[in-house]
C-alpha positions as CSV (number, residue, x, y, z in Angstrom):
1,M,92.4,118.0,89.8
2,D,91.8,120.5,92.7
3,Q,93.7,123.9,93.0
4,N,96.5,122.3,95.0
5,E,97.8,120.4,92.0
6,K,97.8,123.7,89.9
7,G,100.4,125.9,91.9
8,A,99.6,129.2,93.2
9,S,101.8,131.6,95.2
10,S,104.5,133.0,93.1
11,P,108.3,132.3,93.6
12,R,110.1,134.4,96.6
13,P,109.9,138.1,96.8
14,S,112.2,140.6,95.6
15,P,115.0,141.9,97.9
16,P,113.7,145.3,98.0
17,E,110.4,144.1,99.2
18,E,112.0,142.6,102.3
19,E,114.1,145.6,102.6
20,R,110.8,147.4,102.9
21,E,109.3,144.7,105.4
22,N,112.6,145.1,107.4
23,A,112.6,148.7,107.2
24,R,109.0,148.6,109.6
25,R,110.3,146.3,112.1
26,P,111.8,147.6,115.4
27,G,115.1,148.0,116.0
28,N,115.9,144.4,117.4
29,E,114.6,142.9,114.4
30,P,118.0,140.6,114.1
31,N,117.3,138.9,117.5
32,A,113.8,138.6,117.0
33,F,114.3,136.7,113.6
34,R,117.2,134.7,115.0
35,D,114.8,133.4,117.6
36,R,112.5,133.0,115.1
37,V,114.4,130.4,113.3
38,I,115.3,128.6,116.6
39,A,112.1,128.2,117.6
40,A,111.1,126.5,114.2
41,A,114.5,124.6,113.8
42,E,113.3,123.0,117.4
43,A,109.5,122.4,116.4
44,A,110.8,120.8,113.3
45,L,112.9,118.6,115.6
46,K,110.3,117.8,117.6
47,A,107.9,116.6,115.2
48,G,110.0,114.7,113.4
49,G,113.0,113.7,115.0
50,S,115.2,115.3,112.5
51,V,114.9,118.4,110.7
52,G,116.7,119.9,107.2
53,P,116.3,123.1,105.4
54,L,113.0,122.1,104.0
55,E,111.7,121.4,107.1
56,L,112.7,124.8,108.5
57,F,111.3,126.8,105.9
58,Q,108.2,124.8,106.6
59,H,107.8,125.5,109.9
60,M,108.8,129.2,109.5
61,Q,106.1,129.4,106.7
62,L,108.3,130.5,104.3
63,L,107.6,127.3,102.2
64,S,104.2,125.8,101.7
65,P,103.6,122.1,102.9
66,V,101.3,121.9,99.6
67,H,104.2,122.8,97.4
68,F,106.7,120.5,99.4
69,E,104.1,117.7,99.1
70,G,103.1,118.6,95.3
71,W,106.9,118.4,94.7
72,R,107.5,115.0,96.6
73,R,104.7,113.5,94.4
74,G,106.5,114.7,91.2
75,N,104.1,117.3,90.3
76,E,105.1,119.4,87.4
77,H,104.0,122.8,88.7
78,Y,106.5,122.2,91.8
79,R,109.5,120.6,89.8
80,V,112.4,123.4,91.4
81,L,111.1,123.4,94.9
82,E,114.0,126.2,95.7
83,E,111.6,128.8,93.6
84,W,108.9,128.1,96.1
85,I,110.7,129.1,99.0
86,Q,109.0,132.6,100.0
87,A,112.1,134.7,101.0
88,G,114.5,137.1,99.5
89,Q,118.1,136.8,99.4
90,N,118.6,138.4,102.6
91,K,116.2,136.6,104.6
92,F,117.2,133.6,103.1
93,E,120.9,133.8,104.1
94,R,120.5,134.9,107.4
95,T,117.9,132.0,108.2
96,L,120.6,129.3,107.0
97,R,123.1,131.1,108.9
98,Y,121.3,131.3,112.4
99,F,120.4,127.5,111.3
100,A,123.8,126.7,111.1
101,E,124.7,128.2,114.4
102,W,121.8,126.5,116.0
103,V,122.8,123.0,114.8
104,K,126.7,123.7,115.9
105,A,125.3,124.8,119.2
106,R,122.7,121.8,120.0
107,G,125.5,119.3,118.4
108,L,123.5,117.5,116.5
109,R,124.7,115.0,113.7
110,P,124.0,115.2,110.4
111,I,122.3,112.5,108.4
112,E,121.8,112.6,104.4
113,A,118.2,112.1,103.4
114,S,116.9,110.7,99.8
115,Y,114.2,112.8,98.2
116,T,112.7,110.7,95.5
117,R,109.3,109.9,94.2
118,R,107.9,106.5,93.0
119,T,106.9,106.3,89.7
120,P,105.6,102.9,87.7
121,R,109.0,102.6,86.3
122,G,111.1,102.8,89.5
123,L,112.6,105.7,91.6
124,E,113.0,109.3,90.2
125,E,115.0,111.5,92.3
126,L,113.5,115.0,92.9
127,Q,115.3,118.3,92.2
128,V,115.5,121.3,94.9
129,T,117.6,123.9,92.7
130,A,117.4,124.7,88.9
131,G,121.0,123.9,87.9
132,R,120.8,120.6,90.1
133,N,124.1,122.1,91.7
134,P,125.2,118.9,93.6
135,E,126.9,121.0,96.6
136,M,123.3,122.6,97.3
137,E,121.3,119.4,96.7
138,K,123.6,117.7,99.5
139,F,122.9,120.9,101.5
140,Y,119.0,120.5,101.2
141,R,118.9,116.7,101.7
142,T,121.0,117.0,104.8
143,H,118.9,116.9,108.1
144,Y,120.3,116.8,111.7
145,A,119.4,114.9,114.7
146,P,120.5,114.5,118.4
147,A,124.1,112.9,118.4
148,E,123.1,110.6,121.5
149,L,120.3,109.3,119.4
150,P,120.3,105.3,120.1
151,A,121.8,103.0,117.1
152,G,118.4,101.4,116.6
153,K,116.6,104.8,116.3
154,A,119.4,106.1,114.3
155,K,118.6,103.4,112.1
156,R,115.0,104.0,111.9
157,L,115.2,107.4,111.2
158,E,117.8,106.9,108.2
159,A,115.4,104.7,106.7
160,K,112.5,106.9,107.2
161,L,114.4,109.6,105.5
162,A,115.3,107.4,102.2
163,K,112.1,106.2,102.2
164,A,110.3,107.6,99.0
165,P,106.5,108.6,99.1
166,D,103.7,106.0,97.9
167,L,102.4,105.8,94.2
168,V,99.0,107.7,94.3
169,V,96.2,106.9,92.2
170,F,93.4,109.3,92.0
171,A,89.6,108.4,92.1
172,K,88.3,111.0,89.5
173,V,85.8,113.3,90.6
174,S,85.1,115.3,87.6
175,E,82.8,114.1,84.3
176,E,85.1,115.2,81.8
177,G,88.8,114.1,80.6
178,S,90.7,111.5,78.9
179,C,94.1,109.7,79.3
180,S,96.9,111.9,77.7
181,E,98.7,109.2,76.0
182,C,96.1,107.0,74.9
183,G,92.9,109.6,74.5
184,A,90.8,106.8,76.3
185,E,87.9,108.7,78.0
186,L,88.4,108.8,82.1
187,P,84.8,109.0,83.4
188,R,84.0,110.1,87.1
189,G,84.8,107.4,89.8
190,V,87.5,106.1,87.3
191,F,91.1,105.8,88.4
192,L,94.0,107.6,87.2
193,F,97.7,108.4,87.5
194,M,99.4,111.7,87.2
195,E,102.7,112.1,85.5
196,N,104.3,115.5,84.7
197,G,101.1,117.1,85.3
198,Q,99.2,115.0,82.8
199,P,96.4,112.1,83.5
200,L,96.8,108.7,82.5
201,C,94.7,105.7,82.3
202,L,95.9,102.9,84.6
203,A,96.8,100.7,81.7
204,C,99.2,103.7,79.9
205,A,100.5,104.0,83.5
206,D,101.5,100.2,84.0
207,L,99.4,99.9,86.9
208,D,96.4,97.9,84.9
209,H,97.5,94.8,86.5
210,L,96.6,95.8,90.2
211,V,93.8,95.1,92.0
212,F,91.8,97.4,94.3
213,L,91.4,96.9,98.1
214,P,88.8,98.9,99.7
215,A,90.2,100.8,103.1
216,G,89.0,99.2,106.4
217,A,90.7,96.3,106.7
218,T,93.7,97.5,108.3
219,A,95.7,93.6,108.8
220,L,94.8,93.0,105.4
221,S,95.8,96.1,103.8
222,R,99.3,95.9,105.8
223,R,99.8,92.3,104.4
224,A,98.8,93.0,101.1
225,R,101.1,95.9,100.9
226,K,103.6,94.2,102.3
227,H,103.6,91.2,99.5
228,S,102.9,93.0,96.6
229,P,106.0,94.1,94.8
230,L,104.2,97.1,93.4
231,S,101.3,99.0,94.8
232,A,99.7,102.3,95.2
233,V,97.4,104.6,97.6
234,V,94.1,105.4,95.7
235,V,92.8,108.7,97.1
236,R,89.6,110.9,96.6
237,F,89.1,114.6,96.8
238,S,86.6,115.4,99.0
239,R,84.7,119.1,97.9
240,T,83.2,119.4,101.3
241,R,86.4,118.9,103.3
242,R,88.7,120.4,100.9
243,R,91.0,117.4,100.8
244,Y,92.3,114.2,99.9
245,E,90.8,111.3,101.4
246,R,92.4,107.5,101.4
247,Q,89.9,104.9,99.7
248,G,92.2,102.2,99.7
249,L,95.4,100.6,97.9
250,L,96.0,99.0,94.5
251,V,98.3,95.9,94.9
252,T,99.3,92.7,93.1
253,P,96.3,89.9,93.1
254,V,98.9,87.5,94.1
255,A,100.0,89.6,97.1
256,L,96.2,90.1,97.9
257,E,95.3,86.5,98.2
258,R,98.4,85.9,100.2
259,A,97.1,88.3,102.5
260,E,93.6,87.0,102.9
261,S,95.2,83.6,103.7
262,E,97.4,84.8,106.5
263,C,94.4,86.9,107.6
264,A,92.1,83.7,107.7
265,A,94.8,81.8,109.2
266,D,95.2,83.9,112.5
267,A,91.6,85.5,112.8
268,P,91.2,84.1,116.0
269,E,94.1,85.4,117.7
270,R,93.5,89.0,116.3
271,E,90.2,89.0,117.6
272,E,91.2,88.0,121.1
273,H,93.9,91.0,120.8
274,R,91.1,93.6,119.6
275,T,89.1,92.3,122.4
276,R,91.6,92.6,125.2
277,A,92.6,96.3,123.2
278,A,89.3,97.3,123.6
279,A,89.0,96.6,127.2
280,A,92.1,98.2,128.0
281,R,90.9,101.3,126.3
282,Q,87.9,101.5,128.2
283,V,89.8,101.4,131.2
284,E,92.1,103.9,129.9
285,D,89.0,106.5,128.9
286,S,87.6,105.7,132.2
287,E,90.5,107.0,134.2
288,F,90.8,110.1,132.0
289,V,87.4,111.1,132.7
290,E,87.9,110.8,136.4
291,T,91.1,112.6,136.1
292,L,89.2,115.3,134.0
293,T,86.1,115.5,136.3
294,E,88.5,116.0,138.9
295,A,90.2,119.3,137.1
296,L,86.8,120.3,136.1
297,R,85.6,120.7,139.7
298,K,89.2,122.3,140.5
299,Q,88.5,125.0,138.2
300,Y,84.9,125.2,138.7
301,P,84.2,124.1,142.1
302,G,80.7,125.5,142.4
303,C,80.0,123.0,139.2
304,P,77.4,120.1,140.2
305,P,79.5,117.0,140.6
306,S,76.8,114.9,138.1
307,E,77.2,117.8,135.7
308,A,81.2,117.8,135.8
309,K,81.4,114.1,135.3
310,E,78.8,114.7,132.4
311,I,81.0,117.5,130.8
312,A,84.2,115.4,131.0
313,A,82.6,112.1,129.3
314,H,81.1,113.9,126.6
315,T,84.2,116.0,125.9
316,A,86.4,112.9,126.2
317,E,84.5,110.6,123.9
318,R,87.1,108.7,121.8
319,G,86.7,109.9,118.3
320,S,84.5,112.6,118.7
321,G,87.4,115.2,118.0
322,R,86.2,117.4,120.8
323,V,88.5,119.5,123.0
324,G,88.8,116.8,125.6
325,R,90.6,114.6,123.0
326,S,92.9,117.5,121.5
327,A,96.7,117.7,123.0
328,A,95.4,120.6,125.4
329,G,92.5,118.6,126.4
330,R,94.6,115.9,127.6
331,A,97.2,118.1,129.3
332,L,94.3,119.4,131.2
333,D,94.7,123.0,129.7
334,T,92.7,125.5,131.6
335,K,91.7,127.2,128.5
336,A,90.7,123.7,126.7
337,L,88.8,122.8,130.1
338,D,86.8,126.6,129.7
339,L,85.7,125.8,126.4
340,A,84.3,122.4,127.2
341,V,82.6,123.8,130.0
342,R,80.9,126.7,128.2
343,A,79.8,124.4,125.3
344,H,77.8,122.6,127.9
345,V,76.4,125.5,129.8
346,R,75.1,127.1,126.5
347,H,73.3,124.1,125.4
348,E,72.1,122.6,129.0
349,H,71.7,126.3,130.7
350,T,70.4,128.6,128.0
351,N,67.7,128.8,125.3
352,Y,70.5,128.5,122.6
353,D,69.4,125.2,120.9
354,V,65.8,126.8,120.8
355,L,67.1,130.0,119.1
356,L,69.0,127.6,116.3
357,M,65.8,125.9,115.7
358,K,63.9,129.1,115.2
359,G,66.4,129.7,112.5
360,V,68.4,132.5,114.3
361,E,72.1,132.3,112.9
362,R,74.5,130.9,114.8
363,L,76.7,133.8,115.7
364,E,74.0,136.0,116.8
365,A,72.5,133.2,118.6
366,R,75.8,132.8,120.8
367,V,75.5,136.6,121.5
368,Q,72.4,136.3,122.6
369,V,72.6,133.8,125.2
370,R,76.3,135.2,126.1
371,E,75.1,136.8,129.4
372,Q,73.3,133.9,130.6
373,I,76.3,131.5,130.1
374,E,78.7,134.1,131.9
375,R,75.9,134.2,135.1
376,V,76.4,130.4,135.0
377,L,79.7,130.4,135.2
378,A,80.3,132.9,137.7
379,D,78.3,130.9,140.1
380,W,80.1,127.7,139.2
381,V,83.6,129.5,139.9
382,K,82.5,130.2,143.6
383,E,83.0,127.2,146.0
384,A,79.7,125.1,147.0
385,G,77.8,126.8,149.8
386,Q,79.3,130.2,149.2
């Protein structure tokens, strides 16, 4: 497994360390810290529709999402999650006090979450505190949502908070290793299940009766999972991207057969739906490119119309990951538009690409063409004809 599965940072710092940190802060630190807590709580509420203490700590960067996700998966290193909250006692107590004040001021309603993980043998309740203190465990599991939330949305939110994460099976990327229970060799590419930090072959994990369904067929995967009483997500660690990437599902053979039958029955209808959806996306993308072109022309009135449209079409290409597809780009943020224009000028109005082909380092090449870019942008900022 990669380093994310092994644990990393130490538990929360000692109070003296925090006292020294506080001593270096300005005199108005309490107000600044309260603002930080409130900002994090608002961000967590907006992101998830509800917010609990653990989500708050993550948004404040006092609890690493890696540690939280490891805990949700039942990783042995994070068994007691409270130990991984990076705050001394004083900061911890102040955070919760300001959080409670914010909840009361916002008039939020409590919703109790269920922190469990799936295992081949059923659901297992996770613990946050070392001693499984009932009062504190309930505190950590309590989320807060807007009081005016419609009944339907409230019900869906409660279901979401009660849902356990999927079972996760790993496609092995290393050559060495064996099952911790039966001793069978686990060569590269084989599937394994982690239990209490130890690898198990699928037979020992009671998952060997499932069949693998590769990712790619969305409708088939959705239906197979729906019909399968037991399923698991298969992931593989990408060493280049440093993250786990989904490979497919493990489902029962009967569930897969039923899903395949259903997909075959309504294939023409789904194809028609895909065609309509593609046409709608094309219209949407065309309208967005026109809007983006207008915004670029307003920000850089001297930019030739043809180039403005070229920049807009390039940066707004669906699935490209370019700045035009980002939240800032879609909001027509001036900084995002400036980045798109600069990238275009760099490639089309300087010898940047030639420098790269000659072996010049990327950052050095950017330094060499910086003045050329600024001259072009200075002309484009002016009104045409000036």
